[in-house]
N, CA, C and O atoms as a Tinker XYZ file with bonds, in Angstrom:
   540  protein
     1  N     78.755000  117.905000   93.576000    73     2
     2  CA    79.576000  116.394000   93.167000    64     1     3
     3  C     81.027000  116.373000   94.375000    63     2     4     5
     4  O     81.772000  117.183000   94.927000    81     3
     5  N     80.794000  114.817000   94.309000    73     3     6
     6  CA    82.449000  114.468000   95.301000    64     5     7
     7  C     82.881000  113.755000   94.133000    63     6     8     9
     8  O     82.348000  113.359000   93.097000    81     7
     9  N     84.235000  113.717000   94.739000    73     7    10
    10  CA    84.913000  112.578000   93.829000    64     9    11
    11  C     86.109000  112.007000   95.120000    63    10    12    13
    12  O     86.270000  112.493000   96.239000    81    11
    13  N     86.807000  110.858000   94.504000    73    11    14
    14  CA    88.267000  110.366000   95.362000    64    13    15
    15  C     88.767000  109.761000   93.720000    63    14    16    17
    16  O     88.256000  109.498000   92.631000    81    15
    17  N     90.075000  109.758000   94.381000    73    15    18
    18  CA    91.272000  109.336000   93.168000    64    17    19
    19  C     91.750000  108.130000   93.980000    63    18    20    21
    20  O     91.969000  108.368000   95.168000    81    19
    21  N     91.933000  106.985000   93.590000    73    19    22
    22  CA    92.393000  105.938000   94.186000    64    21    23
    23  C     93.496000  105.257000   93.206000    63    22    24    25
    24  O     93.327000  105.399000   91.995000    81    23
    25  N     94.335000  104.709000   93.556000    73    23    26
    26  CA    94.951000  103.674000   93.003000    64    25    27
    27  C     94.264000  102.549000   92.279000    63    26    28    29
    28  O     93.623000  101.744000   92.955000    81    27
    29  N     94.330000  102.409000   90.961000    73    27    30
    30  CA    93.585000  101.588000   90.037000    64    29    31
    31  C     94.157000   99.803000   90.382000    63    30    32    33
    32  O     94.801000   99.073000   89.629000    81    31
    33  N     93.719000   99.555000   91.560000    73    31    34
    34  CA    94.124000   98.326000   92.450000    64    33    35
    35  C     92.774000   98.002000   92.626000    63    34    36    37
    36  O     91.802000   98.757000   92.663000    81    35
    37  N     92.860000   96.321000   92.772000    73    35    38
    38  CA    91.517000   95.523000   93.122000    64    37    39
    39  C     91.311000   95.710000   94.587000    63    38    40    41
    40  O     90.175000   95.670000   95.058000    81    39
    41  N     92.476000   95.935000   95.405000    73    39    42
    42  CA    92.409000   96.572000   96.817000    64    41    43
    43  C     91.585000   97.641000   97.289000    63    42    44    45
    44  O     90.999000   97.784000   98.363000    81    43
    45  N     91.674000   98.526000   96.042000    73    43    46
    46  CA    90.573000  100.008000   96.206000    64    45    47
    47  C     89.284000   99.692000   95.826000    63    46    48    49
    48  O     88.525000  100.644000   95.646000    81    47
    49  N     88.880000   98.623000   95.669000    73    47    50
    50  CA    87.456000   98.624000   95.407000    64    49    51
    51  C     86.605000   98.809000   97.026000    63    50    52    53
    52  O     85.737000   99.682000   97.049000    81    51
    53  N     86.816000   98.122000   98.149000    73    51    54
    54  CA    86.116000   97.744000   99.181000    64    53    55
    55  C     86.170000   99.598000   99.880000    63    54    56    57
    56  O     85.363000   99.906000  100.758000    81    55
    57  N     87.014000  100.460000   99.440000    73    55    58
    58  CA    87.069000  101.983000   99.785000    64    57    59
    59  C     86.186000  102.480000   98.879000    63    58    60    61
    60  O     85.466000  103.358000   99.356000    81    59
    61  N     85.994000  102.222000   97.742000    73    59    62
    62  CA    85.294000  103.132000   96.755000    64    61    63
    63  C     83.815000  102.422000   97.423000    63    62    64    65
    64  O     83.145000  103.310000   97.951000    81    63
    65  N     83.270000  101.278000   97.505000    73    63    66
    66  CA    82.219000  100.919000   97.784000    64    65    67
    67  C     81.918000  101.434000   98.971000    63    66    68    69
    68  O     80.852000  102.049000   98.969000    81    67
    69  N     82.465000  101.399000   99.949000    73    67    70
    70  CA    82.303000  101.746000  101.412000    64    69    71
    71  C     81.876000  103.445000  101.370000    63    70    72    73
    72  O     80.930000  103.887000  102.021000    81    71
    73  N     82.700000  104.241000  100.539000    73    71    74
    74  CA    82.279000  105.499000  100.385000    64    73    75
    75  C     81.104000  105.815000   99.698000    63    74    76    77
    76  O     80.619000  106.910000   99.982000    81    75
    77  N     80.498000  105.103000   98.829000    73    75    78
    78  CA    79.501000  105.055000   97.872000    64    77    79
    79  C     78.286000  104.821000   98.823000    63    78    80    81
    80  O     77.262000  105.502000   98.877000    81    79
    81  N     78.629000  103.648000   99.611000    73    79    82
    82  CA    77.391000  103.009000   99.922000    64    81    83
    83  C     76.866000  104.189000  101.655000    63    82    84    85
    84  O     75.738000  104.533000  102.009000    81    83
    85  N     78.126000  104.460000  102.268000    73    83    86
    86  CA    77.999000  105.654000  103.049000    64    85    87
    87  C     76.838000  106.900000  102.416000    63    86    88    89
    88  O     75.894000  107.378000  103.044000    81    87
    89  N     77.192000  107.176000  101.213000    73    87    90
    90  CA    76.368000  107.975000  100.622000    64    89    91
    91  C     74.853000  107.824000  100.162000    63    90    92    93
    92  O     74.025000  108.718000   99.990000    81    91
    93  N     74.762000  106.912000  100.061000    73    91    94
    94  CA    73.893000  106.042000   99.496000    64    93    95
    95  C     72.674000  105.814000  100.586000    63    94    96    97
    96  O     71.464000  105.734000  100.377000    81    95
    97  N     73.393000  105.738000  101.785000    73    95    98
    98  CA    72.469000  105.509000  103.001000    64    97    99
    99  C     71.878000  106.797000  103.443000    63    98   100   101
   100  O     70.719000  106.929000  103.838000    81    99
   101  N     72.959000  107.939000  103.322000    73    99   102
   102  CA    72.045000  109.147000  103.474000    64   101   103
   103  C     71.171000  109.932000  102.609000    63   102   104   105
   104  O     70.780000  111.078000  102.826000    81   103
   105  N     70.889000  109.138000  101.532000    73   103   106
   106  CA    69.813000  109.397000  100.471000    64   105   107
   107  C     69.207000  108.364000  100.417000    63   106   108   109
   108  O     68.858000  107.947000   99.313000    81   107
   109  N     68.904000  107.646000  101.598000    73   107   110
   110  CA    67.723000  106.491000  101.749000    64   109   111
   111  C     67.733000  105.645000  100.435000    63   110   112   113
   112  O     66.645000  105.392000   99.920000    81   111
   113  N     68.641000  105.286000   99.978000    73   111   114
   114  CA    68.798000  104.320000   98.654000    64   113   115
   115  C     68.179000  102.878000   99.298000    63   114   116   117
   116  O     68.573000  102.381000  100.353000    81   115
   117  N     67.184000  102.352000   98.474000    73   115   118
   118  CA    66.710000  101.009000   98.807000    64   117   119
   119  C     68.068000  100.200000   98.876000    63   118   120   121
   120  O     69.157000  100.646000   98.515000    81   119
   121  N     67.823000   98.885000   99.420000    73   119   122
   122  CA    68.747000   97.634000   99.727000    64   121   123
   123  C     69.164000   97.417000   98.180000    63   122   124   125
   124  O     70.296000   97.461000   97.697000    81   123
   125  N     67.852000   97.155000   97.502000    73   123   126
   126  CA    68.053000   96.880000   96.122000    64   125   127
   127  C     69.002000   97.230000   95.250000    63   126   128   129
   128  O     69.935000   96.536000   94.845000    81   127
   129  N     68.677000   98.548000   94.923000    73   127   130
   130  CA    69.277000   99.515000   94.211000    64   129   131
   131  C     70.854000   99.767000   94.664000    63   130   132   133
   132  O     71.655000  100.171000   93.822000    81   131
   133  N     71.251000   99.517000   95.992000    73   131   134
   134  CA    72.509000   99.836000   96.470000    64   133   135
   135  C     73.051000   98.515000   95.954000    63   134   136   137
   136  O     73.974000   98.549000   95.140000    81   135
   137  N     72.568000   97.388000   96.347000    73   135   138
   138  CA    73.319000   96.133000   95.551000    64   137   139
   139  C     73.462000   96.261000   94.355000    63   138   140   141
   140  O     74.602000   96.035000   93.950000    81   139
   141  N     72.602000   96.590000   93.507000    73   139   142
   142  CA    72.812000   96.927000   91.938000    64   141   143
   143  C     74.404000   97.646000   91.917000    63   142   144   145
   144  O     75.497000   97.173000   91.603000    81   143
   145  N     74.025000   98.887000   92.359000    73   143   146
   146  CA    75.147000   99.876000   92.290000    64   145   147
   147  C     76.974000   99.172000   92.852000    63   146   148   149
   148  O     78.104000   99.340000   92.393000    81   147
   149  N     76.430000   98.395000   94.005000    73   147   150
   150  CA    77.692000   97.773000   94.788000    64   149   151
   151  C     78.344000   96.872000   93.335000    63   150   152   153
   152  O     79.442000   97.172000   92.867000    81   151
   153  N     77.534000   95.827000   92.783000    73   151   154
   154  CA    77.907000   95.293000   91.707000    64   153   155
   155  C     78.678000   95.939000   90.711000    63   154   156   157
   156  O     79.785000   95.527000   90.366000    81   155
   157  N     78.011000   97.143000   90.143000    73   155   158
   158  CA    78.395000   97.773000   89.344000    64   157   159
   159  C     79.939000   98.344000   89.614000    63   158   160   161
   160  O     80.928000   98.218000   88.893000    81   159
   161  N     79.857000   98.753000   90.397000    73   159   162
   162  CA    81.240000   99.585000   91.075000    64   161   163
   163  C     82.388000   98.649000   91.170000    63   162   164   165
   164  O     83.548000   99.036000   91.030000    81   163
   165  N     81.947000   96.978000   91.493000    73   163   166
   166  CA    82.836000   96.048000   91.864000    64   165   167
   167  C     83.552000   95.779000   90.246000    63   166   168   169
   168  O     84.747000   95.712000   89.961000    81   167
   169  N     82.240000   95.646000   89.264000    73   167   170
   170  CA    82.680000   95.283000   87.954000    64   169   171
   171  C     83.326000   96.151000   87.066000    63   170   172   173
   172  O     83.943000   95.685000   86.108000    81   171
   173  N     83.236000   97.788000   87.338000    73   171   174
   174  CA    83.930000   98.616000   86.430000    64   173   175
   175  C     85.196000   99.286000   86.962000    63   174   176   177
   176  O     86.049000   99.789000   86.231000    81   175
   177  N     85.251000   99.249000   88.412000    73   175   178
   178  CA    86.540000   99.217000   89.095000    64   177   179
   179  C     87.728000   98.251000   88.698000    63   178   180   181
   180  O     88.899000   98.477000   88.392000    81   179
   181  N     86.997000   97.101000   88.816000    73   179   182
   182  CA    87.986000   95.895000   88.428000    64   181   183
   183  C     88.580000   95.821000   87.347000    63   182   184   185
   184  O     89.791000   95.628000   87.231000    81   183
   185  N     87.436000   96.029000   86.049000    73   183   186
   186  CA    88.017000   95.795000   85.081000    64   185   187
   187  C     89.248000   97.333000   84.457000    63   186   188   189
   188  O     89.833000   97.331000   83.374000    81   187
   189  N     89.317000   98.287000   85.355000    73   187   190
   190  CA    90.290000   99.108000   85.521000    64   189   191
   191  C     91.202000   98.800000   85.747000    63   190   192   193
   192  O     92.211000   98.739000   85.045000    81   191
   193  N     91.009000   98.504000   86.923000    73   191   194
   194  CA    92.610000   97.779000   87.736000    64   193   195
   195  C     93.181000   96.636000   87.251000    63   194   196   197
   196  O     94.338000   96.466000   87.635000    81   195
   197  N     92.728000   95.795000   86.524000    73   195   198
   198  CA    92.997000   94.646000   85.342000    64   197   199
   199  C     93.477000   95.056000   84.562000    63   198   200   201
   200  O     94.682000   94.809000   84.522000    81   199
   201  N     92.853000   96.005000   83.349000    73   199   202
   202  CA    93.214000   96.053000   82.045000    64   201   203
   203  C     93.561000   97.699000   81.780000    63   202   204   205
   204  O     94.171000   97.877000   80.726000    81   203
   205  N     93.333000   98.678000   82.401000    73   203   206
   206  CA    93.433000   99.868000   81.958000    64   205   207
   207  C     94.987000  100.120000   81.734000    63   206   208   209
   208  O     95.319000  100.671000   80.685000    81   207
   209  N     96.019000   99.728000   82.714000    73   207   210
   210  CA    97.365000   99.898000   82.816000    64   209   211
   211  C     98.339000   98.545000   82.670000    63   210   212   213
   212  O     98.971000   98.222000   83.676000    81   211
   213  N     98.456000   97.909000   81.710000    73   211   214
   214  CA    99.009000   96.772000   81.502000    64   213   215
   215  C    100.715000   97.378000   81.632000    63   214   216   217
   216  O    101.392000   98.164000   80.969000    81   215
   217  N    100.969000   96.475000   82.953000    73   215   218
   218  CA   102.302000   96.317000   83.140000    64   217   219
   219  C    102.945000   97.737000   83.877000    63   218   220   221
   220  O    104.150000   97.990000   83.846000    81   219
   221  N    102.212000   98.364000   84.355000    73   219   222
   222  CA   102.046000   99.813000   84.856000    64   221   223
   223  C    101.340000  100.035000   86.171000    63   222   224   225
   224  O    100.444000   99.256000   86.494000    81   223
   225  N    101.690000  101.078000   86.983000    73   223   226
   226  CA   100.533000  101.668000   88.005000    64   225   227
   227  C    100.017000  102.727000   87.428000    63   226   228   229
   228  O    100.667000  103.434000   86.657000    81   227
   229  N     98.530000  102.986000   87.816000    73   227   230
   230  CA    97.754000  103.954000   87.377000    64   229   231
   231  C     96.846000  104.395000   88.440000    63   230   232   233
   232  O     96.953000  103.840000   89.534000    81   231
   233  N     96.057000  105.221000   88.292000    73   231   234
   234  CA    94.937000  105.680000   88.760000    64   233   235
   235  C     93.325000  105.360000   88.415000    63   234   236   237
   236  O     92.999000  104.721000   87.415000    81   235
   237  N     92.455000  105.845000   89.295000    73   235   238
   238  CA    90.936000  105.970000   89.056000    64   237   239
   239  C     90.526000  106.778000   89.580000    63   238   240   241
   240  O     90.637000  106.691000   90.803000    81   239
   241  N     89.855000  107.970000   89.054000    73   239   242
   242  CA    88.827000  108.761000   89.640000    64   241   243
   243  C     87.526000  108.528000   89.736000    63   242   244   245
   244  O     87.019000  108.354000   88.628000    81   243
   245  N     86.879000  108.465000   90.510000    73   243   246
   246  CA    85.620000  108.302000   90.812000    64   245   247
   247  C     84.528000  109.339000   91.227000    63   246   248   249
   248  O     84.358000  109.683000   92.396000    81   247
   249  N     83.866000  109.765000   90.263000    73   247   250
   250  CA    82.833000  110.661000   90.579000    64   249   251
   251  C     81.499000  110.597000   91.105000    63   250   252   253
   252  O     80.903000  109.730000   90.466000    81   251
   253  N     80.688000  111.154000   92.048000    73   251   254
   254  CA    79.481000  110.837000   92.438000    64   253   255
   255  C     78.325000  112.096000   92.650000    63   254   256   257
   256  O     78.620000  113.045000   93.377000    81   255
   257  N     77.320000  112.051000   92.133000    73   255   258
   258  CA    76.756000  113.015000   91.945000    64   257   259
   259  C     75.289000  112.637000   92.128000    63   258   260   261
   260  O     74.765000  111.588000   91.754000    81   259
   261  N     74.633000  113.791000   92.846000    73   259   262
   262  CA    72.967000  113.160000   93.012000    64   261   263
   263  C     72.233000  114.327000   92.725000    63   262   264   265
   264  O     72.667000  115.371000   93.213000    81   263
   265  N     70.931000  114.386000   91.843000    73   263   266
   266  CA    69.929000  115.377000   91.578000    64   265   267
   267  C     68.994000  115.124000   92.160000    63   266   268   269
   268  O     68.307000  114.172000   91.789000    81   267
   269  N     68.668000  115.814000   93.174000    73   267   270
   270  CA    67.773000  115.690000   94.086000    64   269   271
   271  C     65.992000  115.606000   93.595000    63   270   272   273
   272  O     65.068000  114.899000   93.998000    81   271
   273  N     66.071000  116.611000   92.625000    73   271   274
   274  CA    64.975000  116.731000   92.187000    64   273   275
   275  C     64.154000  115.372000   91.293000    63   274   276   277
   276  O     62.981000  115.007000   91.216000    81   275
   277  N     65.480000  114.874000   90.686000    73   275   278
   278  CA    64.865000  113.669000   89.587000    64   277   279
   279  C     65.406000  112.215000   90.648000    63   278   280   281
   280  O     65.122000  111.059000   90.331000    81   279
   281  N     66.005000  112.480000   91.589000    73   279   282
   282  CA    66.723000  111.352000   92.454000    64   281   283
   283  C     67.612000  110.217000   91.563000    63   282   284   285
   284  O     67.662000  108.993000   91.690000    81   283
   285  N     68.252000  111.072000   90.663000    73   283   286
   286  CA    69.224000  110.248000   89.942000    64   285   287
   287  C     70.626000  110.309000   90.394000    63   286   288   289
   288  O     71.156000  111.366000   90.738000    81   287
   289  N     71.077000  109.445000   90.392000    73   287   290
   290  CA    72.566000  109.083000   90.651000    64   289   291
   291  C     73.566000  109.012000   89.657000    63   290   292   293
   292  O     73.211000  108.415000   88.640000    81   291
   293  N     74.696000  109.446000   89.670000    73   291   294
   294  CA    75.517000  109.423000   88.778000    64   293   295
   295  C     76.888000  108.971000   89.192000    63   294   296   297
   296  O     77.433000  109.534000   90.141000    81   295
   297  N     77.397000  108.135000   88.639000    73   295   298
   298  CA    78.834000  107.701000   88.934000    64   297   299
   299  C     79.647000  107.592000   87.949000    63   298   300   301
   300  O     79.316000  106.828000   87.042000    81   299
   301  N     80.682000  108.180000   87.870000    73   299   302
   302  CA    81.776000  108.601000   86.589000    64   301   303
   303  C     83.015000  107.819000   87.124000    63   302   304   305
   304  O     83.400000  108.014000   88.277000    81   303
   305  N     83.676000  106.886000   86.251000    73   303   306
   306  CA    84.885000  106.211000   86.455000    64   305   307
   307  C     85.858000  107.327000   85.095000    63   306   308   309
   308  O     85.530000  107.697000   83.968000    81   307
   309  N     87.133000  107.554000   85.943000    73   307   310
   310  CA    87.661000  108.429000   84.658000    64   309   311
   311  C     89.168000  107.568000   84.918000    63   310   312   313
   312  O     89.522000  107.465000   86.092000    81   311
   313  N     89.861000  107.086000   84.072000    73   311   314
   314  CA    90.893000  106.994000   84.244000    64   313   315
   315  C     91.851000  107.296000   82.637000    63   314   316   317
   316  O     91.400000  107.567000   81.525000    81   315
   317  N     93.130000  107.137000   83.036000    73   315   318
   318  CA    94.013000  107.387000   81.659000    64   317   319
   319  C     94.955000  106.497000   81.509000    63   318   320   321
   320  O     96.169000  106.689000   81.564000    81   319
   321  N     94.172000  105.136000   81.245000    73   319   322
   322  CA    94.724000  103.981000   80.871000    64   321   323
   323  C     94.388000  104.125000   79.230000    63   322   324   325
   324  O     93.947000  105.066000   78.569000    81   323
   325  N     94.793000  102.778000   78.880000    73   323   326
   326  CA    94.295000  102.598000   77.265000    64   325   327
   327  C     93.109000  102.655000   76.761000    63   326   328   329
   328  O     92.211000  101.981000   77.266000    81   327
   329  N     92.879000  103.456000   75.688000    73   327   330
   330  CA    91.309000  103.741000   75.759000    64   329   331
   331  C     90.809000  102.030000   75.122000    63   330   332   333
   332  O     91.341000  101.196000   74.390000    81   331
   333  N     89.408000  102.137000   75.939000    73   331   334
   334  CA    88.781000  101.049000   76.116000    64   333   335
   335  C     86.867000  101.579000   76.107000    63   334   336   337
   336  O     86.316000  102.268000   76.966000    81   335
   337  N     86.219000  100.969000   74.834000    73   335   338
   338  CA    85.009000  101.105000   75.149000    64   337   339
   339  C     84.030000   99.923000   75.376000    63   338   340   341
   340  O     83.416000   99.314000   74.499000    81   339
   341  N     84.000000   99.732000   76.593000    73   339   342
   342  CA    83.402000   98.423000   77.129000    64   341   343
   343  C     81.961000   98.327000   76.224000    63   342   344   345
   344  O     81.613000   97.226000   75.795000    81   343
   345  N     81.225000   99.424000   75.985000    73   343   346
   346  CA    80.038000   99.510000   75.453000    64   345   347
   347  C     79.776000   98.975000   74.103000    63   346   348   349
   348  O     78.690000   98.620000   73.645000    81   347
   349  N     80.979000   98.968000   73.512000    73   347   350
   350  CA    81.101000   98.621000   72.006000    64   349   351
   351  C     81.178000   97.141000   71.975000    63   350   352   353
   352  O     80.842000   96.648000   70.898000    81   351
   353  N     81.528000   96.354000   72.867000    73   351   354
   354  CA    81.566000   94.869000   72.879000    64   353   355
   355  C     80.257000   94.210000   72.564000    63   354   356   357
   356  O     79.188000   94.475000   73.114000    81   355
   357  N     80.486000   93.183000   71.472000    73   355   358
   358  CA    79.342000   92.319000   71.531000    64   357   359
   359  C     78.816000   91.693000   72.640000    63   358   360   361
   360  O     79.680000   91.217000   73.376000    81   359
   361  N     77.491000   91.518000   73.051000    73   359   362
   362  CA    76.579000   91.205000   74.324000    64   361   363
   363  C     76.903000   89.495000   74.455000    63   362   364   365
   364  O     76.714000   88.728000   73.511000    81   363
   365  N     77.278000   89.178000   75.429000    73   363   366
   366  CA    77.406000   87.880000   75.391000    64   365   367
   367  C     75.802000   86.872000   75.083000    63   366   368   369
   368  O     74.703000   87.390000   74.889000    81   367
   369  N     75.984000   85.904000   75.103000    73   367   370
   370  CA    75.006000   84.845000   74.433000    64   369   371
   371  C     74.567000   84.127000   75.786000    63   370   372   373
   372  O     75.099000   83.099000   76.204000    81   371
   373  N     73.395000   84.890000   76.493000    73   371   374
   374  CA    73.154000   84.420000   77.757000    64   373   375
   375  C     72.322000   83.020000   77.178000    63   374   376   377
   376  O     72.497000   82.125000   78.004000    81   375
   377  N     71.793000   82.723000   76.457000    73   375   378
   378  CA    71.264000   81.402000   76.004000    64   377   379
   379  C     71.920000   80.282000   75.871000    63   378   380   381
   380  O     71.302000   79.230000   75.706000    81   379
   381  N     73.255000   80.320000   75.919000    73   379   382
   382  CA    74.439000   79.143000   75.947000    64   381   383
   383  C     74.466000   78.782000   77.315000    63   382   384   385
   384  O     74.153000   79.728000   78.037000    81   383
   385  N     74.734000   77.731000   77.917000    73   383   386
   386  CA    75.291000   77.153000   79.224000    64   385   387
   387  C     76.761000   77.889000   79.500000    63   386   388   389
   388  O     77.494000   78.462000   78.694000    81   387
   389  N     76.886000   77.724000   80.574000    73   387   390
   390  CA    78.251000   78.371000   81.385000    64   389   391
   391  C     79.359000   77.706000   80.462000    63   390   392   393
   392  O     80.228000   78.415000   79.955000    81   391
   393  N     79.313000   76.214000   80.232000    73   391   394
   394  CA    80.621000   75.657000   79.468000    64   393   395
   395  C     80.595000   76.016000   78.319000    63   394   396   397
   396  O     81.711000   75.792000   77.851000    81   395
   397  N     79.789000   76.562000   77.397000    73   395   398
   398  CA    79.751000   76.955000   76.288000    64   397   399
   399  C     80.060000   78.580000   75.611000    63   398   400   401
   400  O     80.261000   78.980000   74.464000    81   399
   401  N     79.993000   79.132000   76.719000    73   399   402
   402  CA    80.161000   80.835000   76.544000    64   401   403
   403  C     81.600000   81.230000   76.670000    63   402   404   405
   404  O     82.379000   80.674000   77.444000    81   403
   405  N     81.929000   82.274000   75.827000    73   403   406
   406  CA    83.340000   82.680000   75.803000    64   405   407
   407  C     83.298000   83.597000   77.337000    63   406   408   409
   408  O     82.355000   83.935000   78.053000    81   407
   409  N     84.574000   83.773000   77.425000    73   407   410
   410  CA    85.042000   84.487000   78.842000    64   409   411
   411  C     84.898000   85.604000   78.615000    63   410   412   413
   412  O     85.375000   86.061000   77.576000    81   411
   413  N     84.099000   86.531000   79.628000    73   411   414
   414  CA    84.109000   87.993000   79.390000    64   413   415
   415  C     83.132000   88.325000   78.833000    63   414   416   417
   416  O     82.463000   87.606000   78.090000    81   415
   417  N     82.810000   90.022000   79.255000    73   415   418
   418  CA    81.424000   90.580000   78.637000    64   417   419
   419  C     80.127000   90.205000   79.250000    63   418   420   421
   420  O     79.092000   90.556000   78.683000    81   419
   421  N     80.078000   89.449000   80.477000    73   419   422
   422  CA    78.872000   89.404000   81.452000    64   421   423
   423  C     78.785000   90.206000   82.500000    63   422   424   425
   424  O     77.683000   90.484000   82.973000    81   423
   425  N     80.045000   90.737000   83.059000    73   423   426
   426  CA    79.820000   91.797000   84.013000    64   425   427
   427  C     79.235000   92.964000   83.405000    63   426   428   429
   428  O     78.174000   93.299000   83.931000    81   427
   429  N     79.713000   93.834000   82.235000    73   427   430
   430  CA    79.096000   95.112000   81.660000    64   429   431
   431  C     77.856000   94.938000   81.205000    63   430   432   433
   432  O     77.041000   95.860000   81.184000    81   431
   433  N     77.545000   93.493000   80.714000    73   431   434
   434  CA    76.362000   93.266000   80.282000    64   433   435
   435  C     75.255000   93.333000   81.556000    63   434   436   437
   436  O     74.111000   93.764000   81.412000    81   435
   437  N     75.805000   92.827000   82.830000    73   435   438
   438  CA    74.391000   92.937000   84.046000    64   437   439
   439  C     74.925000   94.545000   84.223000    63   438   440   441
   440  O     73.986000   95.302000   84.470000    81   439
   441  N     76.009000   95.088000   84.157000    73   439   442
   442  CA    75.872000   96.566000   84.675000    64   441   443
   443  C     74.943000   97.294000   83.553000    63   442   444   445
   444  O     74.470000   98.341000   83.997000    81   443
   445  N     74.584000   97.025000   82.295000    73   443   446
   446  CA    74.009000   97.547000   81.689000    64   445   447
   447  C     72.427000   97.424000   81.821000    63   446   448   449
   448  O     71.564000   98.257000   81.544000    81   447
   449  N     72.288000   95.925000   82.410000    73   447   450
   450  CA    71.111000   95.805000   82.539000    64   449   451
   451  C     70.309000   96.505000   83.779000    63   450   452   453
   452  O     69.124000   96.836000   83.828000    81   451
   453  N     71.325000   96.621000   84.751000    73   451   454
   454  CA    70.829000   97.239000   86.020000    64   453   455
   455  C     70.494000   98.525000   86.197000    63   454   456   457
   456  O     69.583000   99.058000   86.831000    81   455
   457  N     71.660000   99.077000   85.324000    73   455   458
   458  CA    71.408000  100.443000   85.662000    64   457   459
   459  C     70.642000  101.590000   84.626000    63   458   460   461
   460  O     70.394000  101.087000   83.530000    81   459
   461  N     70.350000  102.578000   84.714000    73   459   462
   462  CA    69.129000  103.112000   83.823000    64   461   463
   463  C     69.705000  103.937000   82.662000    63   462   464   465
   464  O     69.038000  104.473000   81.777000    81   463
   465  N     70.901000  103.959000   82.778000    73   463   466
   466  CA    72.010000  104.864000   81.864000    64   465   467
   467  C     73.352000  104.381000   81.860000    63   466   468   469
   468  O     73.989000  104.483000   82.908000    81   467
   469  N     73.851000  103.907000   80.927000    73   467   470
   470  CA    75.296000  103.826000   80.875000    64   469   471
   471  C     76.055000  104.586000   79.710000    63   470   472   473
   472  O     75.633000  104.275000   78.597000    81   471
   473  N     77.108000  105.537000   79.722000    73   471   474
   474  CA    77.636000  105.989000   78.537000    64   473   475
   475  C     78.859000  105.858000   78.690000    63   474   476   477
   476  O     79.216000  105.356000   79.756000    81   475
   477  N     79.887000  106.249000   77.716000    73   475   478
   478  CA    81.359000  105.922000   77.407000    64   477   479
   479  C     81.731000  107.063000   76.683000    63   478   480   481
   480  O     81.183000  107.245000   75.596000    81   479
   481  N     82.578000  107.878000   77.096000    73   479   482
   482  CA    83.517000  108.722000   75.871000    64   481   483
   483  C     84.975000  108.783000   76.221000    63   482   484   485
   484  O     85.348000  109.025000   77.368000    81   483
   485  N     85.692000  108.590000   75.346000    73   483   486
   486  CA    87.259000  108.884000   75.460000    64   485   487
   487  C     87.481000  110.543000   74.992000    63   486   488   489
   488  O     87.087000  111.092000   73.963000    81   487
   489  N     88.104000  111.001000   75.913000    73   487   490
   490  CA    88.058000  112.530000   75.628000    64   489   491
   491  C     89.560000  112.889000   76.756000    63   490   492   493
   492  O     89.904000  112.466000   77.860000    81   491
   493  N     89.989000  113.622000   76.022000    73   491   494
   494  CA    91.678000  114.273000   76.476000    64   493   495
   495  C     92.492000  113.474000   77.207000    63   494   496   497
   496  O     93.016000  113.783000   78.278000    81   495
   497  N     92.640000  112.041000   76.399000    73   495   498
   498  CA    93.720000  111.131000   76.754000    64   497   499
   499  C     93.167000  110.134000   77.912000    63   498   500   501
   500  O     93.969000  109.425000   78.521000    81   499
   501  N     91.691000  110.096000   78.219000    73   499   502
   502  CA    91.055000  109.805000   79.534000    64   501   503
   503  C     89.829000  108.882000   79.036000    63   502   504   505
   504  O     89.282000  109.283000   78.008000    81   503
   505  N     89.357000  107.788000   79.573000    73   503   506
   506  CA    88.384000  106.793000   79.347000    64   505   507
   507  C     87.619000  107.399000   80.756000    63   506   508   509
   508  O     88.052000  107.492000   81.905000    81   507
   509  N     86.062000  107.834000   80.064000    73   507   510
   510  CA    85.104000  108.276000   81.002000    64   509   511
   511  C     83.821000  107.255000   80.761000    63   510   512   513
   512  O     83.134000  107.082000   79.755000    81   511
   513  N     83.767000  106.672000   82.020000    73   511   514
   514  CA    82.236000  105.667000   81.949000    64   513   515
   515  C     81.498000  106.419000   83.130000    63   514   516   517
   516  O     81.995000  106.761000   84.203000    81   515
   517  N     80.210000  106.597000   82.696000    73   515   518
   518  CA    79.075000  107.215000   83.696000    64   517   519
   519  C     78.134000  106.238000   83.742000    63   518   520   521
   520  O     77.489000  105.837000   82.773000    81   519
   521  N     78.049000  105.836000   84.903000    73   519   522
   522  CA    76.845000  105.112000   85.230000    64   521   523
   523  C     75.589000  106.075000   85.838000    63   522   524   525
   524  O     75.936000  107.030000   86.532000    81   523
   525  N     74.156000  105.860000   85.606000    73   523   526
   526  CA    73.241000  106.782000   85.853000    64   525   527
   527  C     71.772000  105.744000   86.463000    63   526   528   529
   528  O     71.072000  105.039000   85.736000    81   527
   529  N     71.628000  105.910000   87.811000    73   527   530
   530  CA    70.672000  105.138000   88.565000    64   529   531
   531  C     69.599000  105.965000   89.283000    63   530   532   533
   532  O     69.864000  106.773000   90.172000    81   531
   533  N     68.339000  105.695000   88.819000    73   531   534
   534  CA    67.296000  106.553000   89.681000    64   533   535
   535  C     67.295000  105.838000   91.021000    63   534   536   537
   536  O     67.316000  104.607000   91.025000    81   535
   537  N     67.272000  106.522000   92.158000    73   535   538
   538  CA    67.232000  105.410000   93.617000    64   537   539
   539  C     65.926000  106.165000   94.702000    63   538   540
   540  O     65.649000  105.648000   95.784000    81   539
């Protein structure tokens, strides 16, 4: 397992994405899967950056693990921000037009649809969101 801890800032997203993309290239990940993973990284990290630490600075730890036998990639995001389970939120009504939809929820909906598994837990004062994708 590899990990990086970065400031929970939007400006940290390119660094996280570049690191994970470099690892995905070593694993011969398809471009489609890589793009889906990049979108998920952007969505999850930006949510941490925008909402986990209201009015103060914080950090986010990103853990990357790969199981060779199953080709399962796991990316885990850990922060010590306010407790928030994005998976418990009501899914957006995608049958409505853009003008009629409520703001929010579409990003995590997309993450749940493109990853093979998404799980959340709040443990020891930390939000832990794990994404799994077979590559």
